[in-house]
N, C-alpha and C positions, 0 to 999 in steps of 0.2 A: 452808729452802725459801722463796723469795721469793713474797710474796703477789701476787695479780693486781693489786691496787691499787698496790703499790709498783712493779711492773713497768710499769704505765701511766704512772708519773711519771718513768721513765728518760729522761734528757736528756744530750746530749753537747755540749761547747762547739763553736761554729762559728768560722770565721776572723774574722768581724766582732766587735769587742769588745762584750760585753754580750749577745751573741746565742747562743741555744741551740737545738738541733735535737732533735725528738722524733717520736713517731708515735702517733696515736690508733688503737687497735685497734678492731675491730668489736664488741668485747664490752661496750661501755659506752654503747650507743645506745638511743634511744627512737625507733622508726621509723628514719629515715635520719640523724638528728642525734645527735651525741655529747651526753651529759648535761651541762648547764651546771655542775653541781657539780664534775664531773671537770675540765672546762675551766678553772675557777677554780683548782682544786688544782694543775694543771700550771703555771699562772701563778705561784702562790705558791712552788712548788718551784723554779722558775727564779730567782726573786728570792733565795731562800735560797742557791742554788748560786752566784749572782753575788756575794752578800755573803761567802760562805765563800772564794771566789776572791780577794776583796779583803782577806781577813784579819779580817772581822767575825764573831766567834762569840758575841757578847753578846746576840743577838736571835734565838733559835731558834724562837720560836712566832708563829704568825699571831695578830694582834689584830683587824685590821679589813681589809675589802676592799670596794671599790665597783666593780662591773663593768658595762660596757655591751656587750651582745651585738649586734654589727653584722650578722652573717650566721651561719647555722647551721654549726657545725663538723661536718666529715665524717670518717669513718675514713680514715686516710692520714697522710702526713707533715705535720708542723707546725713552724713556725719561731716562736720566742719571743724577743722583744726586751725587754731590761730596761734601766732607767735609774734609778740611785739619785738621788732628788731631795733628800733631807735625811737625812743620818746624824745620829742623836741619841743621848743617853744612855739615855733611856727607850724611845723608839720610833725606828725607822728607816723611812722611807717611800720607796717606789719606784713607778715607772710600768712597767707590763708590758703589752705588746700581742702578740697572736697573729695569725698569718696562715698561709694554706695556698695551695699552687699551684692555680689554676683549671685548667679543661680545656685551655686554650691555654698554660698555664705562667705566666700572669700572676698575681702575688700577690693573693690575696683576703683582705681584713681580716676577722677573725672576732670579736675581742673586744679591748677596751681597758679597763684597770683601774688603780686606785690601790690599793696594798697597804701596810699598816703592820704591822711585825713588832716583837716585844719579847720579854720574858721573863716568862711567866705564873707566878704563885706558887700555892701550895696554901692560901693564906689563905682561911678560910671567907667566904662572901658576907655582906656587911653587910645586904643587903636583896635579896630576890628573890621571884618568884611561886612558889607551891608546885608540885611536880611534877604533871603532868596525871594524873588517875586513869584507869588502864587495866585491863582484864581481864588475867589472866596470859597470857604469850605463847602457851602451849599452848591457850588458849581463844580466841585471835584467828585471823583468816583469813590464812594464809601466802601468800607470793608463789608457792609451789609449787602453790597451788590455782588459779592463773590458767589459763585454757584454753591448750592447746598453741600455738594460733595467736598468742595474746598474748605468750607467751614468745619465739616466733620473731621477732616484730616489735619486741620490747623486750628486747634482749639484756642490758640493765642489770639486769633482774629475776633473771638467772642469777648475777650477781655479788653480789647483796644478799640478806639474809634479812630480809624485811619481814613483820611480823605486824600487820595492820590491825584496829582495833577493829571488831567486827561491826556496831556502830551506824553505821559510816561507809562501808559497802560496798553500800548499797542500789542505787547507780547500776549495779553490775555485773549486776543482775537487772532493770533497768528501773524501779527505785523509789527515785530519789534523795531524800534527806531534805529538801533545801532549806535546811539549816542553815548551809552554808558552812564546814564543819569536816571536817578529815581528821586522824586521829591513829593512832598505833601504835608498835610496837617496831621498832628498826633495829639491824642489825649486818652485818658482812661475812660472806658465805656461807662463806668459807674460814677463818673464825676470827680474822682479823687484828683486833687490838684498835684502838680509836679513838685518834686524836691530834688536836691542834688543827686541822690542815689538813683531815683527813678529815671533820671535822664539816660541811664544805661539802656533802658528798654527803648527809648526813642532812638538812640544811636544804633540799635540792633533790631529794630522792630519792623522796618519796611521790607517789602519783597526784595530778593537779591537783585543787584544791578545786572547780574548775568542774564536775567530774563530779558532785559532790554537790549542785550547783545545777541539775542537769539540762541542762548545756551540754556536749555531747560534743566530741570532736576534740582536736587538738593545741593546747596552751596554751604557746607558746614564751616563755621568759624574755627580756624586753627589757632590764631592768636589775635588779641585785640588790646590796643592801648588807648585809653580815654583820658581826657583832661576836662575838668569841670572848672569854669571860670566864675560863676556867680550862682546864687540861689535864684531859681527861675520865678518870674512873676506868675500869678494865677492865670489860667486860660490856655488857649491853644498854643502848641509848639509848632514852629516851622522846621521841617527837616529836609536836608538835601544830602543825597549820597551819590558820589561819583566814583568812577574807576578809569584809570589810565593805563594800567599794566595787567596783561593777561599772558599766562604761559600755558603749557599743555595741561597742567594739573592744578595750578593755583592762580589767584588773581587778588588784587588789593581793592579795598573799598575805603574811601574817605568820607566820613559823615560829619555834618555840622548841624547844630540845633540852636535856634533863636527862640526866645520867649515872646510873650505877647507885647512886651515893651520894645521889642526890636533888639534886645541885648543878645549877643552871642554867649550862650551859657555852657556849651559843651562842644567838643569835637573829638573825633577818633580816627584811627587807622586800623584796619584789620586785614589779616591774611585769610582768605577763604579757599577751600578746596572746590574744584570744579572738574567736571568731566566734559571736555570739549568733544562734540560729536564728530565722527569721521566725516571728512569733506566739508567741515564748517568753514564758512566765509563770513566776514563782517557784514552785518545787516545794514540796511539803509542805503 
């Protein structure tokens, strides 16, 4: 049976060379916008398919992606354009852009990215930070504990099994910690095991750190750069997201993901948009 995630990455070649056609379902949204991790995963998948069409099977794994989100992706048809910029022995780098038809049919640019793919090995890390310490998944707060209205407005939560550290959910009851940390366990709700590309959803799938700073509302991703270090082992992923810089309109988030073996498999830095309420003061 095809997982919901794999179905979301389904693409068909278009008549234009390097172009692929897909569709964002309404099952991966936060509010009205498709999750940025899934948008990036579709871009990576398109490059993989383009390389396969060109006979390049030597670079099956995502290694790095830097994406700029120009407008919010919506459920509906999507067109993905790929261009291989530099085929290489170790890495191949391509440019991938996504667009969707606007209300009048005019193409609306959604995201532009540079993607590098290679062949990740199982060699142990020579140096890495230790895995974040978390309570057992059964002792954490699950996405199923979200209020029904929250699940309806964030269909992404129905696709994921998130278990947040209880110390990071004070915002849900009006008591944010002010520490600028969000951490928890991550896996797909249908049991699909992680792979290098799907780590993008782990990096961008937890609630915004802004919530724990006492800043409510949508925190859209403006830019995100991710590095993948290894193919993840099956099982739960540990995720920690922190933020140390906040301005009037933007903040940064740094995310790290460890697999079930304790290996650091991915990390990222993203620039988010925020609306700091008038009179806001640090919580905690």
